C-alpha positions in Angstrom: 15.0 62.6 33.7 12.1 62.2 30.9 9.1 61.8 32.0 8.7 58.9 30.9 11.4 57.2 32.4 9.2 58.3 35.8 5.9 56.7 34.5 4.9 53.3 37.0 2.7 50.5 35.5 0.1 49.6 37.8 -0.5 46.1 35.7 -2.2 48.2 32.5 -5.0 49.8 35.2 -5.8 53.4 34.7 -4.1 55.4 37.4 -6.3 58.3 39.1 -3.7 61.3 40.3 -2.5 59.6 43.2 -1.3 57.2 41.2 -3.5 54.6 42.7 -5.1 52.3 40.2 -8.4 52.6 40.2 -9.7 49.4 40.6 -7.5 49.7 43.8 -8.9 52.4 45.0 -12.4 51.6 45.2 -11.6 48.2 46.9 -9.7 50.3 49.1 -13.1 52.3 50.1 -15.3 49.6 50.1 -12.8 47.9 53.0 -13.0 51.0 54.8 -16.7 51.3 54.9 -16.6 47.0 55.7 -14.0 48.0 58.6 -16.0 50.3 59.9 -19.5 47.6 59.7 -17.6 45.1 61.2 -15.6 47.7 63.6 -19.7 48.3 64.6 -20.4 44.8 65.6 -17.0 43.8 67.3 -18.1 47.0 69.4 -21.4 45.6 70.2 -20.8 42.6 71.0 -17.5 43.6 73.5 -20.2 45.5 75.1 -23.2 43.7 76.0 -20.2 41.1 77.1 -19.3 43.1 79.8 -22.6 43.8 81.0 -25.1 40.0 80.6 -27.8 38.8 81.5 -28.2 37.1 85.1 -28.9 34.3 83.2 -26.9 34.4 80.0 -25.3 31.6 79.1 -21.1 31.3 79.4 -19.3 31.3 76.2 -17.0 28.8 77.8 -19.1 26.4 78.1 -20.2 27.2 75.0 -16.9 27.1 72.1 -14.7 25.0 71.2 -11.5 26.7 71.2 -9.6 23.6 69.3 -12.1 23.9 66.1 -11.9 27.3 66.3 -8.9 27.8 66.4 -8.1 24.8 63.6 -10.8 26.6 61.6 -8.6 30.0 61.5 -5.6 28.0 61.2 -7.3 26.9 57.4 -8.2 30.6 56.9 -4.9 31.9 57.9 -2.8 29.2 55.1 -5.6 30.7 52.7 -3.7 34.4 52.5 -0.8 32.5 52.0 -2.2 30.6 49.2 -4.4 34.1 47.7 -0.4 35.9 47.9 1.1 33.1 45.9 -2.0 33.4 43.1 -1.6 37.2 43.0 2.3 37.0 42.9 1.3 34.2 40.3 -0.3 36.2 37.8 2.3 39.3 38.3 5.0 36.5 36.1 2.5 35.5 34.0 2.4 32.0 35.0 -1.3 31.0 34.6 -0.2 27.3 35.6 0.6 28.4 39.1 -2.5 31.5 39.5 -4.6 28.6 39.6 -3.5 25.9 41.8 -2.7 28.4 44.0 -7.0 29.6 43.6 -8.3 26.6 44.0 -6.3 25.9 47.3 -7.5 29.4 48.8 -11.1 28.2 47.6 -10.5 24.5 49.4 -9.6 26.1 52.2 -12.4 28.7 52.4 -14.7 26.4 52.1 -13.3 24.1 55.1 -13.6 27.3 57.1 -17.2 27.9 56.0 -17.5 24.0 57.3 -16.3 24.3 60.3 -18.6 27.4 60.7 -21.9 25.3 59.7 -20.8 23.0 62.2 -20.2 25.2 65.1 -23.4 27.3 64.6 -25.6 23.4 64.2 -23.8 22.4 67.4 -24.4 25.6 69.4 -28.1 25.5 68.3 -28.6 21.5 68.8 -26.4 20.8 71.7 -25.8 23.8 73.1 -29.3 25.3 73.1 -28.1 29.0 71.6 -30.0 30.6 69.0 -30.3 34.0 68.3 -33.1 34.7 70.2 -32.7 33.3 73.4 -29.6 35.3 74.6 -27.6 37.9 73.8 -25.1 36.9 73.5 -26.5 34.7 70.1 -27.6 37.8 68.8 -24.0 39.6 68.5 -22.6 36.4 68.2 -24.3 35.3 65.4 -25.0 37.9 63.7 -20.9 39.1 63.7 -19.5 35.4 62.9 -22.2 35.1 60.7 -22.3 38.4 58.8 -18.3 37.3 58.4 -19.1 33.8 56.9 -21.3 35.6 54.4 -18.5 37.6 53.9 -15.9 34.4 53.2 -19.1 32.6 51.1 -18.8 36.1 48.6 -15.2 35.6 48.7 -15.0 31.9 47.4 -17.7 32.8 44.6 -15.6 36.0 43.5 -12.7 33.2 43.8 -14.3 30.9 41.0 -16.0 33.4 38.9 -11.5 34.5 38.7 -10.4 30.9 38.4 -13.3 30.1 35.7 -12.6 33.7 34.0 -8.8 32.2 33.3 -9.9 29.3 30.8 -11.9 32.1 28.7 -10.2 32.1 25.0 -8.8 35.2 23.4 -11.0 34.8 20.6 -14.5 34.5 21.8 -16.6 34.6 18.9 -14.7 32.0 17.5 -15.6 30.3 20.6 -19.4 30.5 21.1 -19.6 27.9 23.4 -17.4 29.9 25.9 -20.6 31.3 27.5 -22.2 28.4 28.8 -19.0 26.1 29.2 -17.7 28.9 31.5 -21.3 28.4 33.4 -21.0 24.6 33.6 -17.5 25.4 35.2 -19.1 27.7 37.3 -22.0 24.9 38.3 -19.3 22.3 38.5 -16.7 23.8 41.2 -19.5 25.0 43.1 -21.2 21.4 43.7 -17.0 20.1 44.7 -17.1 22.8 46.9 -20.8 21.9 48.2 -20.8 18.1 48.3 -17.1 18.0 50.0 -18.9 20.5 52.7 -21.1 18.2 53.6 -19.2 15.1 53.3 -17.3 16.3 55.8 -20.0 17.7 58.4 -21.3 14.2 57.9 -18.3 12.3 58.2 -18.0 14.3 62.0 -21.0 13.7 62.7 -21.0 10.1 62.3 -17.2 10.1 64.0 -18.9 11.6 67.1 -21.5 9.3 67.3 -18.8 6.5 67.2 -19.2 4.7 64.0 -16.9 3.9 61.8 -16.2 5.3 58.0 -17.9 1.9 56.2 -21.2 3.3 57.9 -20.5 7.4 56.6 -19.9 5.9 53.1 -23.3 3.9 53.6 -25.1 6.6 54.7 -23.8 9.7 52.4 -23.3 7.7 49.4 -24.5 10.1 47.6 -22.7 13.3 48.6 -19.4 11.3 47.5 -20.6 10.2 44.5 -21.8 13.6 43.9 -18.4 15.3 44.9 -16.9 12.5 42.3 -18.9 13.7 39.0 -18.5 17.6 39.8 -14.4 16.7 39.8 -14.8 14.6 36.6 -16.5 17.5 35.1 -14.5 20.0 36.8 -11.5 18.2 35.5 -12.6 18.0 32.0 -13.2 22.1 31.4 -9.6 22.5 33.1 -8.3 21.5 29.0 -6.4 22.9 27.1 -8.3 25.1 24.2 -5.7 27.1 23.4 -5.1 30.5 24.1 -6.4 32.4 26.6 -7.8 36.0 27.3 -5.7 36.0 31.0 -2.5 37.2 31.8 -0.2 39.8 33.9 -2.8 42.7 32.0 -5.0 40.5 34.8 -2.9 40.5 37.9 -4.7 43.8 38.8 -8.2 41.9 39.2 -6.7 39.6 40.7 -4.7 41.5 43.4 -8.0 43.4 43.9 -9.6 40.4 45.3 -6.6 39.1 47.3 -7.0 42.8 49.4 -10.8 41.7 49.6 -10.1 38.1 51.0 -7.1 39.6 53.0 -9.4 41.8 54.5 -11.8 39.2 55.7 -8.8 37.0 56.9 -8.0 40.4 59.2 -10.8 40.7 60.4 -10.9 37.3 61.8 -8.2 37.5 63.6 -9.8 40.6 65.4 -13.2 38.3 65.6 -11.1 35.2 67.0 -9.3 37.2 69.3 -12.5 39.7 70.9 -14.9 37.1 70.5 -13.5 33.1 71.8 -9.6 34.1 73.4 -10.6 36.9 75.7 -13.1 34.5 77.2 -10.4 32.3 77.8 -7.6 35.0 79.2 
């Protein structure tokens, strides 16, 4: 058998002597270090859980397992959409990849919204802060660090989505850079306005008020979401050939590794921090 017949194409990326693409190898190395970092945070929480101070609040009286279970399900579904995005770009199905990335962004934003609502509820309704108890210190540090990772992942997904619209000839389309920045800002605006609106809707319904009250009080967020959505749809119009295809599959795969890692870490956190209190 000739040597060329045994050559493996790793999606057009340069390979190392191990046969693993450089970008993927770097991502695995980063995730390995991040795994040890989260391992330290989770271990710290579990150790202090075994030896709580006498006046420490009970975690079962604070946590809302229903809300956390919902956000966990949402994050798991985002992993499915991320896998579909990787599969789509490997088949050069750009349209399917874009929709999968946007859905992943949407699910990630829902998870972040649930976490923001949870933190706000714990601080104001349960009086659990990062400084008044060891539970608050370990809980907010661990889950807040994970939430930061999710936020970074959502931003990375948005960048990858907008990058897929980059024209094949950027010299001929000199307005691409500013249009791309505007597109990124529009999607971030969609995410932020929708998060604020959902959180305010939850507060309104908990207060026993109707949807009409929510619309009147949150009209600015709804208008902002509508404007950002319309602008994003306008910037998503086809403008000819793009410089993004199956050659860039390794970039989407690397992003997928990061996103799946974040989801796996959350499963461990959900089990060690939340479920363990109900066993």
